[in-house]
N, C-alpha and C positions, 0 to 999 in steps of 0.2 A: 604331552598332555596333562600329566598330573602336576609338572612345574608352573604350567600356564594358570590352571585351576587354583593352584595355591596362592599365586600372585593376583588372580582376581579376588579371591576370599579376601586377602591383606587389603586390597582396595577397599572394598566394601567396608570391612572394618574400621578402615581410617577416615572413609565418609560417616560412618554412622557415630563414632566417636568424636567428630567435628560438630560443635554443637551449635556453631553460627552457620556453617555451610550445609548442613544436612537439611535442615528448616528450607533454607533456601531452593533447594533443587524441586522443591516443591510449590512451595510459596509464590517463587518469582514467576514460572510460567503462567499460574492462575491470576497473577495482577497484571502482566502484562497482557495476557489474552484480554481482560477484562476493562483494561485503559485503552489498549488498541481498538479493541473491537466497539469499545462506544465514542471515545474520542475521535479516532482516525475516521471520520465520517467526509466523504467529500460532496454528499447533499446539499446541494445549496435551496433552501426555501428562507421565507420569508425574510428577504433581504430588506434592511430598514431603509426607509423614502421619505424623503420631504417635498412636499407638493406646493408649487408657486402656481395659482391658477388666477392668472390676470385677467382673462376673460370673462368667468362666470357665466359660460352660456352651457345649456343643455349639450350641445355636442363637447365642450370641454368635458364635463362631468362625465360624460357617456364614455370618453376616450380614458380617462383617469381610471375608472370604474374597471374597464377591460384589464388593467396593471393589478388592481389591489383582489379583482375575483379570480386570476390565476393561480392564485397562493405562493408566488414567487416573490411578490413584495408586499410588504406591511407599512403604513404609513406612521412615521413618528411625529410629525409636525405640520401644519398647513400653514404656508407664510403669506402675505400680501406682497411683498418686495422681493426683489432679486437679489439684494444685499444680504437679505436674511439669511439666505441659503449658507453662506460662509461659515455663521458661528456652528452650523450641525456639522457641517463636511470637516472643519478644522479640528472639533473635539471630538471626532469620530460617532456622533450621535446618528449619523445617517449615512450610508456606502452610497447612496442614490439620489438627486433630485430629477424631477419633473418639472419643466417651465412651460406653461401655456400661455403665449402672448395675447395680447389684446387683440380681436378681430378674427379669432381662431374660427369661430361657430361662422361669421359671416364671409369669410373666405371659402369655407366647403359649402355654404350654402348658393355662393354664386359661381361655383364650379372652380373654383381657384384652389392652389393647393395650401393645405394649412400646415404652417410652420410651428414646431416646436423644439424645445431643447430637452436633451437628457445628459445629465452630468453624472460621471460615477467616478468614486474616488478610488483612484490607480495605486493606492499604498500597497493593498491586498490585491495583487493582479489577477490570482485566481478568481476570486469572488467579482471584481469589476469585470471581467473577462464574461463570464456566466451570467453578471447582470445586462451587459452590454447587449451580449446576445438574446438575453430573453427579453428584451425592451424592443428590439429590433422587429422580432417574430410578433410581438404582439401589434406592435405598429403597423407592420404592414398586413396583419390580420385585420385591424380596423379598416385600413385602407382598401383593401380587397373586398369588405365586406360594403363600404360605402358605394364600391365600384359595380359591385353586381347589384344594388338594390337600385340603384340609375338605369342600368342597362335593362331592368326588368320593368321597371317604370316607362323605360322606351319600346319596349316589348309589346307591352300592353298598349301601345299607340301605334303599333304595326310595323316596329323597328327589328332591329336584330335579336338573335337569342344569343343569350351568353354562353360561352363555352368553358366548362368546368374541368377541371383533372381530380376524379377521386382517388384519391392515394391511400390505400389501405396499409397499414403500416404494422407490422409483427415483429418483435420483438423475441428471438430466441435466447431460451436456457436462461435469462433474466429478465422476465417480461416487465416487473414493476422498477427496473432499472436500480436497485438497490447497490450504493457503494461498499455497503457492508459485504456483501457476497462478493466483491473483489479484494476487498481488503483483509480480511478473515483468513483465507489459504495463505496470502502472504504472511500474516502475523506466525502462520505455522512455521515458517521458513526462519522467520527471524529468530522465533524460539529455539530451534535446534541450533541455530549456527551460534547465537550466543552463547547458551548453556554448554554446548560440547566444544567449542573454543576455548571457554574460558576453563573448563574442567580440565581438558586436556592440555594446556598451555602450562599448568601448574603441578602436572602431574610429575613430571622428573624435577620439576625446581623445588617441590615441596619435599624432596629426597635430599635433595644439597642443602638447603636449608637445615633439616631436621638432621643431618648427619647421619643418614641411614642409607647412602649412597655408597659409603666404604663395605658395609656389610653385603649390597648386593653385590660387589666389584669381587667379592673372596668367595660368593655363591659358583655352583656349577653352571648358574643359568645362563643362557644364550640370550645374544642381543634380542634376537627376534622374539623369543618367548617372553622377555620382558616388556617390548613393546604391544605384544599383542595382551598379555595379561594386564597390562595399564589400560589400553585402550576398550577393551572388550566390556567392561563394566560401564563406561560411559556409552557405548553403543546401545546397550539395553536400557540404560537409563532415557536417552534418548528414545528408541522404540515406545517407552511407556509412556512420553513426554506427548510424541505425537499420537498414540491412542487418545489420551486425554483429551487434548486439543480437539480432535475430530468429533469425539463424544459432544464437548461444550459446543463446539460450533453445529453440530446437528440439533442437538435437544434444546439447547439455551439460545443460542442466535438464529435459528432454524436457515444455517445456511444449507442448501442441498448438498448433500454426498451422493452422487450419480455414479461416480466410479467404481473399480474394483478396489476394495479395502488391500486384496495381494498386491495391487501395482501400485497403491498408494504408500505401502508400506517398502517395497522395493525402489521407490523413488527416495523415501527418506533414507534409506540405506546407500544410495549412491552419492546422495548429498552430503551424508556423514564422512563417508570417504574423505569428502574434500574439505570439511572442517576438522574431524580428527586431524587429518593431514597437516591442515595450518597450524592447530593447537599443538602438535607434538614438534614441527617445526620451531614454535616460537619458545618451546620448554627447552629445546637445546642450543638455543644461543639467548637465553636468559640466565641471569645467576640469580635473581631475586623474584619473589611473587610480583613485587611492585612493576618491576621490568616486564614480567610477563602480562601484567594488566595492561600497561599502556601500549605494550607492541601489539597485543592482542585486539586494541582500539583503533589502531593503525590500518589491521587489517579488514576489520567489522566495518568501517564508513565507507570504503568504496564497494563492498559487497551490497551494501543499503541503497547509496546513490547511484550505482550503475547497474543495478540488478534488474531494474523494472518495478520496484516496489510500490512505488508511488507515481515518478514520472517515466512517460512509456518512451521506451528505448528509442522507437521510430522517430520521436520528436528531439531526440539528443543529438548534436552536430555529428559528422560522419567519423571523425576521428574517436569518437568516446564510443561511437556504436560499434568499432572495429576492436576498440581496449575492450568493451563488455564481455566479448567471446570469450576473454580469460577468466570471467568473473562467474562463479559456479552458481550463485543465484538467479543467474539470467535463465539458466537452464529450468533450475528448481522451480522457479515462480511459473513460467510457463506450463510447466508438466501438471503442477498440483492444480493450476487454477482450471486447465483442461479436464483434469482427473475428476476435479469434484463438482466443477459448474456444468460442462459438457456431457460428463460421462465418456469421455475419452477411453478408449482402449491401447492397446499396444502398437496398433498400424498408425495411428495417431500421434505417438508419444517417442516412437525409438528415435526419431533425428534428433531429439532432446536430451534423451537417456544416454546415448553411446557418447556424446561429447562431455556430459557431465561424467560419467563413469571413466572415459579416457584423462579426465583432468582431474579427478581425485586420484587415478592409480600413479599420474605423476606425482602430483604433490606428494602422497604417501611415501612414494618411493625416494623422493628428494629427502623426506624428513628420514626416513630409516638409513639413508646412506651418510647423513650428516650424525646421525646418534653412534656414539661411543660408549661401551660400559666401561667406561673410566672417568676421573675427575679430570677436570682441564686445569 
């Protein structure tokens, strides 16, 4: 135990003496949290739109007002010719165009279907998909209102009574549907992953480059003592950063933290078994810190893309859904969002915690097996 504490003390001294790395340990999480917390926003509002109202009737104006009053669209321009729309879409000044042809109001007054054209810029597929869904919903709502008004007029003359469905929608856990409440818990996982993998991957490589590995070889320190002594400081740093991110999420971004703090930290520890294991594995196969950094990127990118940080795993092809079961972020993102947003407990997260811990034990064991207290 004394040997391990000595190595831990040495690691903290090295971190403190590194004038470039030590500030990054605390400044980098702050910047990542602020940038991702504000920039990584999936809420789509005020989609820029251009309106081509060739009818100019009261019905067409009322139809367009339904889009503008929804808050999902904002008019950037109104044009009189259909060809004028191209300039706004080509230059990216608008993402959606609404075209009301002549005779729209007369068709509605005569009981005929009113035809409209909605054009979406598909370059930004996510914005386009959301814009099309909003447009379809608003158009259907407008058509439903017209139908109900006509049925009510018929009812007044002894006709049928319109039948309606009163759907009362309740959104649990995130009533305002803020994407920030979904993104911030994932940012915690990203910060832990990037920082612990980067620090651990350069642990032994730094010793090789500095020429101090020879000094460790001639000491009576055992390999497992060296590994524990080198990884323990990064575990403590990770827990401090996790506590900091939770505090900022709760008090700055007002993201609810409903779950047990102990379970959250336990999930972070299980996750760091994986990230520190990957970092140690990288450090044993790299000769320089540059090699370690590029190899770390190779491990980090699949964890972000296949872990469900932004893209739901359910929407991935079946092959990649199967591959994601070997990705630790898949389990951590599910757990941390359940703990923070839903206030989940152990009965709700054990099926994610056990695979994460088992995967971490495997990766760490593989890293230890590759480690040798000797120079290559």
